[in-house]
Residue frames as qw, qx, qy, qz and C-alpha x, y, z in Angstrom:
[[0.454, 0.861, 0.221, 0.059, 306.00, 40.33, 225.46],
 [0.093, -0.913, 0.358, 0.170, 309.27, 42.19, 226.30],
 [0.589, -0.321, 0.692, 0.267, 311.24, 39.02, 225.58],
 [0.640, 0.502, 0.556, 0.172, 309.57, 38.49, 222.24],
 [0.295, 0.945, 0.092, 0.110, 310.33, 42.10, 221.31],
 [0.747, 0.147, -0.197, 0.618, 313.92, 41.81, 222.57],
 [0.098, -0.817, 0.034, -0.567, 313.46, 44.70, 225.01],
 [0.610, -0.255, -0.534, 0.527, 315.18, 45.43, 228.32],
 [0.209, -0.933, -0.174, -0.235, 315.25, 48.26, 230.78],
 [0.538, 0.071, -0.393, 0.742, 317.73, 50.37, 232.60],
 [0.314, -0.849, -0.420, 0.066, 317.15, 52.89, 235.38],
 [0.298, 0.442, -0.218, 0.818, 318.32, 56.35, 236.32],
 [0.471, -0.651, -0.546, 0.239, 318.00, 57.76, 239.80],
 [0.137, 0.554, -0.109, 0.814, 317.98, 61.23, 241.27],
 [0.000, -0.082, 0.626, -0.776, 317.18, 62.80, 244.61],
 [0.484, 0.214, 0.383, -0.757, 313.42, 62.89, 243.83],
 [0.784, 0.399, -0.088, -0.467, 312.94, 60.51, 240.94],
 [0.474, -0.209, 0.828, 0.214, 313.64, 56.98, 239.77],
 [0.620, 0.512, -0.094, -0.587, 313.02, 56.38, 236.07],
 [0.716, 0.025, 0.675, 0.178, 312.87, 53.28, 233.89],
 [0.349, 0.632, -0.375, -0.581, 314.01, 53.51, 230.28],
 [0.881, 0.195, 0.427, -0.056, 313.24, 50.86, 227.66],
 [0.117, 0.682, -0.601, -0.400, 315.93, 49.77, 225.22],
 [0.903, 0.266, -0.286, -0.177, 316.59, 46.92, 222.87],
 [0.848, -0.414, 0.272, 0.187, 318.77, 44.16, 224.28],
 [0.771, 0.174, 0.237, 0.565, 322.33, 44.62, 223.10],
 [0.136, 0.945, 0.102, 0.281, 322.19, 48.42, 223.28],
 [0.614, 0.104, -0.294, 0.726, 325.54, 50.05, 224.08],
 [0.307, -0.556, -0.428, 0.642, 325.85, 52.73, 226.79],
 [0.055, -0.180, 0.170, 0.967, 326.05, 55.78, 224.42],
 [0.262, -0.267, -0.666, -0.645, 322.88, 54.72, 222.64],
 [0.398, -0.551, -0.710, 0.186, 321.12, 54.11, 225.99],
 [0.233, -0.419, -0.211, 0.852, 322.17, 57.60, 227.06],
 [0.070, -0.008, -0.422, -0.904, 320.60, 58.89, 223.85],
 [0.269, -0.516, -0.785, -0.213, 317.26, 57.45, 224.87],
 [0.291, -0.647, -0.429, 0.559, 317.33, 60.00, 227.76],
 [0.155, 0.897, 0.012, -0.414, 318.49, 62.83, 225.60],
 [0.805, 0.557, 0.056, 0.195, 320.09, 62.95, 222.12],
 [0.150, 0.874, -0.379, 0.266, 322.89, 65.17, 223.27],
 [0.665, -0.542, 0.500, -0.119, 323.91, 62.56, 225.85],
 [0.922, 0.203, 0.286, 0.165, 324.64, 60.10, 223.11],
 [0.545, 0.770, -0.066, 0.327, 326.71, 62.61, 221.16],
 [0.037, 0.779, -0.443, 0.442, 328.76, 63.73, 224.18],
 [0.924, -0.360, -0.105, -0.073, 328.90, 60.45, 226.12],
 [0.056, 0.734, -0.632, 0.241, 331.97, 60.02, 228.30],
 [0.247, 0.115, -0.941, 0.199, 331.20, 57.11, 230.56],
 [0.664, -0.444, -0.299, -0.522, 328.56, 55.39, 232.64],
 [0.158, -0.320, 0.777, -0.519, 328.66, 54.56, 236.30],
 [0.698, -0.073, -0.538, -0.467, 326.85, 51.19, 236.56],
 [0.192, -0.156, 0.889, -0.385, 325.37, 48.86, 239.13],
 [0.340, -0.192, -0.812, -0.435, 322.58, 46.31, 238.87],
 [0.576, -0.398, -0.011, -0.714, 319.09, 46.48, 240.44],
 [0.890, -0.215, -0.395, -0.077, 319.34, 42.88, 241.64],
 [0.587, 0.112, -0.465, 0.654, 322.54, 43.73, 243.48],
 [0.182, -0.382, 0.184, -0.887, 320.82, 46.72, 245.02],
 [0.790, -0.344, -0.228, -0.454, 317.98, 44.43, 246.25],
 [0.855, -0.047, -0.456, 0.244, 320.55, 41.99, 247.63],
 [0.508, 0.059, -0.389, 0.766, 322.75, 44.48, 249.46],
 [0.237, -0.706, -0.595, 0.304, 320.08, 47.02, 250.45],
 [0.031, -0.931, -0.086, 0.354, 321.66, 50.35, 249.56],
 [0.572, 0.778, -0.143, 0.218, 323.84, 52.23, 247.08],
 [0.196, -0.811, 0.505, -0.223, 326.35, 52.84, 249.90],
 [0.782, -0.277, 0.555, -0.057, 326.62, 49.11, 250.53],
 [0.833, 0.508, 0.174, 0.134, 327.09, 48.39, 246.86],
 [0.279, 0.871, -0.314, 0.253, 329.87, 50.95, 246.78],
 [0.502, -0.645, 0.544, -0.191, 331.43, 49.47, 249.96],
 [0.854, -0.028, 0.519, 0.009, 331.48, 46.04, 248.30],
 [0.164, -0.464, 0.584, 0.646, 333.12, 47.40, 245.17],
 [0.462, 0.403, 0.786, 0.085, 330.11, 46.53, 242.97],
 [0.306, 0.877, 0.130, -0.348, 329.92, 49.93, 241.22],
 [0.692, 0.040, 0.456, 0.558, 331.66, 49.93, 237.85],
 [0.162, 0.729, -0.154, -0.647, 332.79, 52.56, 235.45],
 [0.674, 0.271, 0.644, 0.238, 332.07, 51.64, 231.85],
 [0.092, -0.420, 0.352, 0.831, 332.92, 53.15, 228.48],
 [0.499, 0.383, -0.216, -0.747, 331.38, 53.44, 225.00],
 [0.465, 0.173, -0.805, -0.325, 331.50, 49.72, 224.28],
 [0.193, 0.006, 0.843, -0.502, 329.58, 48.63, 227.35],
 [0.382, -0.290, -0.716, -0.506, 326.42, 46.72, 226.52],
 [0.389, -0.277, 0.376, -0.794, 323.73, 47.75, 229.01],
 [0.204, -0.114, -0.972, 0.039, 322.14, 44.86, 230.84],
 [0.459, -0.571, -0.466, -0.497, 318.51, 44.55, 231.75],
 [0.654, -0.677, -0.327, 0.085, 318.12, 45.99, 235.26],
 [0.571, 0.080, -0.158, 0.802, 321.26, 48.18, 235.20],
 [0.156, -0.932, -0.241, 0.221, 321.18, 51.44, 237.06],
 [0.618, 0.333, 0.117, 0.703, 323.22, 54.06, 235.18],
 [0.146, -0.868, -0.064, 0.469, 324.64, 57.45, 236.01],
 [0.679, 0.572, 0.232, 0.398, 325.57, 58.96, 232.65],
 [0.344, -0.660, 0.131, 0.655, 328.58, 61.21, 232.34],
 [0.552, 0.635, 0.396, 0.368, 328.42, 63.38, 229.25],
 [0.382, -0.086, 0.049, 0.919, 330.24, 66.50, 228.05],
 [0.199, 0.537, 0.204, -0.794, 328.70, 69.84, 227.24],
 [0.586, 0.562, 0.575, 0.100, 326.38, 69.91, 224.30],
 [0.288, -0.100, 0.327, 0.894, 327.51, 71.88, 221.29],
 [0.314, 0.644, 0.434, -0.546, 325.12, 74.57, 220.23]]
């Protein structure tokens, strides 16, 4: 069904939560950030990215980092299904 609807997922992680977010395939990083919170799209700076399959393969975020598999991506990055993102955004304007 997800393939028919052209949907993919990305993940965010925290100390006590892992969350899956649904996006359309082809979504760029700022728009994916906007799924989390509208202000994140408006103030998007960059995304720190690694892939879930790579995490399964290597076993830990520390190992992914040691192997140089964590990437910093900008506004033109197209989020891939299974990406794990850490969104960097500026302060929201009130």
